[in-house]
C-alpha positions in Angstrom: 64.3 120.4 128.0 62.2 123.7 127.7 60.5 123.0 124.5 59.8 119.3 125.8 56.3 119.4 126.9 55.3 120.9 123.5 56.3 117.9 121.2 54.4 115.0 121.4 55.5 111.5 122.8 55.0 109.7 119.7 56.7 112.0 117.9 60.3 112.3 119.9 60.2 108.6 120.0 60.1 108.6 115.8 62.4 111.0 116.0 64.8 109.2 118.6 64.1 105.5 116.5 65.0 107.1 113.2 68.4 109.0 114.8 69.2 105.4 115.9 68.8 104.0 112.7 70.5 106.5 110.8 73.7 105.9 113.7 73.3 102.3 112.3 73.7 102.7 109.0 76.3 105.1 109.3 78.5 102.6 111.3 78.0 99.9 108.8 78.8 102.2 105.8 82.4 103.2 107.9 83.0 99.6 108.7 82.6 98.7 105.3 84.9 101.5 103.9 87.5 100.4 106.6 87.0 96.7 105.5 87.6 98.2 101.9 90.4 100.1 102.3 92.3 97.2 104.5 91.7 94.3 101.5 92.8 97.1 99.0 96.6 97.6 100.8 96.8 94.0 101.2 96.3 93.4 97.5 98.6 96.1 96.6 101.1 94.6 98.8 101.0 91.2 97.1 100.8 92.6 93.7 104.2 94.7 94.7 105.7 90.9 96.5 105.0 89.5 93.0 106.0 92.3 90.7 109.3 92.4 92.6 109.5 88.6 92.5 109.6 88.9 88.9 111.9 91.6 88.7 114.3 89.6 90.7 113.8 86.5 88.2 114.1 88.3 85.3 117.7 90.1 86.6 118.7 86.9 87.7 117.7 85.1 84.0 119.5 88.3 82.7 122.9 87.7 84.1 123.2 84.2 83.4 122.1 84.8 79.4 122.1 88.6 78.5 121.4 87.9 74.6 117.8 85.7 75.3 116.9 88.9 77.6 117.8 91.3 74.9 115.6 89.4 72.7 112.6 89.3 75.0 112.7 93.0 75.6 112.8 93.3 71.7 109.7 90.9 71.6 108.0 93.0 73.6 108.4 96.3 72.0 106.1 94.6 69.2 
């Protein structure tokens, strides 16, 4: 380091400590984002499974009693 002798030691240590703190904060931020993204993906998968199950149940009911299914659809329209 050519200019190392021009910078006082205490300033160099303070800059290194500030850099280390910034790296810790950045690491915590990225870990939190990664966990939030994983949680959102899991929730979306659960919602998809729930919706798919509701659709399958509705189709099964409509196969058994088509008239009731049409009445239900008309009721949702209002």
